[in-house]
C-alpha positions in Angstrom: -26.9 14.8 38.0 -23.5 15.8 39.2 -20.3 13.8 38.4 -19.8 12.6 42.0 -23.3 11.2 42.3 -23.2 9.6 38.9 -19.9 7.8 39.8 -21.4 6.7 43.1 -24.5 5.3 41.2 -22.4 3.5 38.7 -20.1 2.0 41.4 -23.1 0.8 43.2 -24.5 -0.9 40.0 -21.1 -2.4 39.3 -20.9 -3.8 42.8 -24.4 -5.2 42.4 -23.4 -7.0 39.2 -20.3 -8.5 40.8 -22.2 -9.6 43.8 -25.0 -11.3 41.8 -22.6 -13.0 39.4 -22.6 -16.8 39.4 -20.1 -18.2 41.9 -18.2 -19.8 39.1 -17.5 -16.5 37.3 -13.9 -16.4 36.3 -11.7 -13.8 38.0 -10.4 -12.6 34.6 -13.8 -11.5 33.4 -14.4 -9.6 36.6 -11.1 -7.8 36.3 -11.9 -6.9 32.7 -15.3 -5.4 33.7 -13.8 -3.2 36.5 -10.9 -2.1 34.2 -13.4 -1.1 31.5 -15.3 1.1 34.0 -12.1 2.7 35.2 -10.9 3.4 31.7 -14.2 5.1 30.8 -13.9 7.3 33.9 -17.0 5.8 35.5 -14.9 4.5 38.4 -11.8 5.8 40.0 -8.9 3.5 40.6 -9.6 3.6 44.3 -13.2 2.6 43.8 -12.2 -0.2 41.4 -9.6 -1.5 43.8 -12.2 -1.6 46.6 -14.7 -3.5 44.4 -12.0 -6.0 43.4 -10.9 -6.6 46.9 -14.4 -7.7 48.0 -14.8 -9.8 44.9 -11.4 -11.5 45.3 -12.3 -12.6 48.8 -15.6 -14.1 47.6 -13.8 -16.0 44.8 -11.2 -17.3 47.2 -13.9 -18.5 49.7 -15.8 -20.3 46.9 -12.6 -22.0 45.7 -11.9 -23.3 49.2 -15.5 -24.7 49.4 -15.1 -26.5 46.1 -11.8 -28.0 47.0 -13.2 -29.4 50.3 -16.3 -30.8 48.7 -15.8 -34.5 47.8 -18.9 -34.5 45.7 -17.2 -32.2 43.2 -14.6 -34.9 42.6 -16.9 -37.9 42.0 -18.4 -38.7 38.6 -20.8 -41.5 37.7 -21.8 -42.8 34.3 -22.7 -46.0 32.7 -24.2 -47.9 29.7 -26.0 -51.0 28.7 -25.5 -52.9 25.4 -28.2 -55.3 24.2 -27.6 -57.8 21.5 -29.4 -60.4 19.4 -27.0 -63.1 18.0 -27.6 -65.5 15.1 -25.2 -67.2 12.7 -25.9 -66.8 9.0 -24.6 -68.3 5.8 -24.0 -71.7 7.3 -21.1 -70.6 9.4 -20.4 -73.1 12.2 -22.7 -75.8 10.8 -19.8 -78.3 10.9 -19.7 -79.7 14.5 -16.0 -80.5 14.0 -15.2 -76.9 13.4 -17.5 -74.7 15.5 -17.2 -70.9 15.8 -15.2 -69.9 18.8 -14.1 -66.3 19.2 -11.6 -65.8 21.9 -12.5 -62.1 22.2 -16.3 -62.7 22.3 -17.8 -65.9 23.7 -21.3 -64.6 23.2 -20.9 -65.5 19.5 -21.2 -69.2 18.6 -23.3 -72.2 17.5 -24.6 -75.3 19.3 -21.2 -76.9 19.3 -19.3 -73.8 20.4 -17.8 -73.3 23.9 -20.7 -71.0 24.6 -23.8 -71.8 22.4 -25.6 -69.1 20.5 -27.5 -67.0 23.1 -29.9 -65.1 20.8 -31.1 -62.1 22.9 -28.8 -61.1 25.6 -27.4 -58.1 27.5 -23.8 -57.9 26.4 -22.7 -55.3 28.9 -24.3 -53.5 31.8 -21.8 -51.3 33.5 -21.6 -48.4 36.0 -18.4 -46.4 36.2 -17.4 -44.4 39.2 -14.3 -42.2 38.8 -12.8 -39.0 40.1 -10.0 -37.4 42.1 -8.8 -37.0 45.6 -6.7 -33.9 45.6 -4.1 -33.3 42.8 -2.1 -36.5 43.2 -4.6 -39.4 43.3 -7.3 -40.4 40.8 -9.5 -43.5 41.0 -11.6 -45.5 38.5 -14.0 -48.4 39.4 -16.1 -50.2 36.8 -18.2 -53.3 37.7 -20.1 -55.2 35.0 -23.5 -56.5 36.1 -24.1 -59.1 33.4 -21.3 -61.6 33.3 -21.6 -65.3 32.8 -22.2 -67.5 35.8 -20.4 -70.7 36.9 -23.0 -72.8 35.0 -23.6 -72.7 31.3 -26.4 -70.3 30.4 -26.3 -68.3 33.6 -25.9 -64.5 33.4 -26.4 -61.5 35.7 -23.2 -62.1 37.7 -21.3 -59.0 38.9 -17.6 -58.8 38.1 -15.1 -56.1 38.3 -13.7 -54.9 35.0 -11.6 -52.1 36.4 -10.6 -51.0 39.9 -7.4 -49.0 40.1 -5.9 -45.8 41.4 -3.6 -43.4 39.5 -0.8 -41.9 41.7 0.1 -38.6 40.0 3.7 -37.8 40.8 3.2 -34.2 39.7 0.2 -32.0 39.4 0.5 -31.9 35.6 0.0 -35.7 35.5 3.1 -36.1 33.2 4.3 -38.9 35.4 1.8 -41.3 37.0 1.7 -44.8 38.3 -1.4 -47.0 38.0 -2.0 -49.7 40.5 -4.8 -52.3 40.6 -7.0 -54.1 38.0 -6.8 -52.2 34.7 -6.1 -52.6 31.0 -2.6 -53.8 30.2 -0.9 -51.3 27.9 -0.6 -53.6 24.9 -1.4 -52.9 21.3 -3.7 -50.2 19.9 -7.2 -51.8 19.6 -7.1 -53.4 23.0 -6.8 -50.0 24.6 -9.9 -48.6 22.9 -13.3 -48.5 24.7 -15.6 -51.3 23.5 -18.1 -48.6 22.4 -15.5 -47.2 19.9 -14.4 -50.5 18.3 -15.4 -52.0 15.0 -15.7 -55.8 14.4 -12.3 -55.8 12.7 -10.7 -54.3 15.8 -11.1 -57.6 17.7 -8.4 -59.7 16.2 -7.9 -62.9 18.1 -4.1 -62.6 17.5 -4.0 -59.5 19.8 -6.9 -60.4 22.1 -5.4 -63.7 23.0 -2.1 -62.2 23.9 -3.6 -60.5 27.0 -6.5 -62.4 28.4 -9.5 -60.2 29.2 -7.3 -57.3 28.1 -7.0 -56.6 31.8 -4.9 -57.8 34.7 -3.8 -56.8 38.2 -0.4 -55.0 38.3 1.4 -51.7 38.3 2.1 -49.6 35.3 4.0 -46.3 34.8 2.8 -43.8 32.2 4.7 -40.9 30.9 2.6 -38.3 29.0 4.0 -34.8 28.3 1.5 -31.9 28.6 1.5 -31.3 24.8 0.7 -35.0 24.3 -2.1 -34.8 26.9 -3.6 -31.9 25.0 -3.4 -33.9 21.7 -5.1 -36.9 23.3 -7.9 -34.6 24.6 -8.3 -32.9 21.2 -8.7 -36.2 19.5 -11.3 -37.3 22.1 -13.2 -34.1 22.0 -13.5 -34.3 18.2 -14.9 -37.9 18.4 -12.0 -39.3 16.4 -10.9 -42.9 16.8 -8.2 -43.2 19.5 -7.0 -45.5 22.3 -7.2 -42.9 25.1 -4.5 -41.5 27.4 -2.4 -44.5 28.1 0.8 -42.5 28.0 3.3 -41.7 25.3 5.5 -44.2 27.0 4.3 -47.0 29.3 5.9 -49.9 31.1 4.9 -52.2 34.0 4.4 -55.7 35.3 1.3 -57.8 36.1 0.2 -61.3 37.2 -0.5 -62.6 33.7 -3.6 -64.6 34.6 -6.3 -62.2 33.3 -9.0 -60.2 35.1 -10.3 -61.4 38.5 -8.0 -64.4 38.7 -5.4 -65.0 41.3 -1.8 -65.6 40.5 -0.8 -69.3 40.1 3.0 -68.9 40.0 5.7 -66.6 41.2 6.4 -65.1 37.8 5.4 -61.6 36.6 4.6 -60.6 33.1 6.3 -57.5 31.8 5.1 -55.1 29.1 6.2 -51.8 27.5 4.5 -49.6 25.0 5.4 -46.5 23.0 2.9 -44.2 21.1 
C-alpha cells in the first residue's frame, strides 16, 4: 500500500468519523482529532483544513437550529408532598391556647384556625421555566392543592410564582425580576421547601413576609464568580438559599401572594449575601 493511498484511506475514515459524530460534539474535540492526524503525518495540513471546513459548517448549522428551537428553552418539572398530621404529647389540648403556626396552617388541633387534617396533600406543583434568548428568563409555578374558600376544602389551584427575569447582560450579572416571586428577605425564606428543616420555619421570619412571596420588582447583582459559587454549592447538594444575588433590592405591594394591593404604599427591601 503506497503512502498516497494510505493517506487517502485515512482521510476518508476520519471524514466518516466526523460525519457520524453526534450533532452535539464539541468543536474543540474535533479540532484535536484532526490535529492529531496531521501531527502523525496521516493527513496533510490541506486535507485537515478541508475536513475542518466541512465540519465547521455542520456545527454552525446545528447551533442555528438549536437557537431557533423554542423547545430547547423550555423545562418542566414538579413534585408532590403527602403528609399525615397528628399532635402528640398533649400539645394543643388547651382550647384557650391552640396550636397555630403562621408558616404552616396544616398543623393544628380542633381549636386551631385550621383543624388537624390528618392525611393531606401538602403540595402538588408543576414548574415551567426556561429562556427566551439571552436576555429574558421565565418561571411559572402553580400549586394544585391549596385550601378553598370554605373550611376543609382543598384542591384549589393558586400561583406560587409567575415572574420574568430581564438579564441586562448575557452574563446575568445584572438582572431585574418582575412579577410574583419570593421577596429577597432572610436566609431560610429563600430556600426551597424541599431543602428546609422544621427549625427553618421560624414564625418571627415567616410572619415578616406573608406567604414569603409578593408581586413587585427586584434587582439582583451577582458577579460571575459568585454565580459559580452558588452553582457549586447546589451541585454538591449543600444547604443554600439559591441564586438570589450577592446584593438585592426592590419594592413590592406588601399584601402577600395572590392578593391585590389595598393602599398606595410600597414595601421596600434590601439584602446582602
